[in-house]
N, C-alpha and C positions, 0 to 999 in steps of 0.2 A: 125546066131542066129535064133532059131525057135520061134514060137509063145509063147510057155510055158516059155522059158527063158526071152523073151521080157516082158511078163506079170509080171514075178517075179521081173525083174529089175525095172519096173515102180512102182510096189507095194512097193518095198523097198525104192525107191527114194521118193515116196509120204509119206511113213511112217516117214522117216527122216525129211522131211519138216514139217510135223505135229508136230513131237516131238520138233523140234527147235522152232516152233511158240509157243507151249505150255510152253516151258522153258522161253522164252522171256516174255510171258504174266504173268507167275508166278513171275518172277523177278520184274516186274512193280508192281504187286499186293502187294508183300512183302514190296517194298519201300513205297507204299501208306499206308500200315498198320503201318510201322515204323513212318511215319510222323504223322499219326493220333494219335498214342500212345504218341508221344512227345507233341502234342497239348493238349491231355487229361491231361497229367501230368502237363503241364503249367497252365491249367485252374482250377486245384484243389484249394481248399480253402487255404488261406495263413496260417491259424492256423493249426498246425499239427494234432490236435485231433478233429477238427471240423467235426461233422457228423458221428463220429465213434461209439458213444454211444447214445442210446435213453433212456430217462427216461420215464417210463410208470407207471402211477398210476391207479390201478383198483378200 
């Protein structure tokens, strides 16, 4: 294996590792978003229309 082939092999290997790390981090982030969304929905007002309409008098 010459130097060019070795460099290409190392570059491909590092690229694969970076991609796998990014995918793992994205998965963790999406799980966090889902948990946050559930918490937000649970924390909403118990009255179904509360806060949806504002009465403004000028």
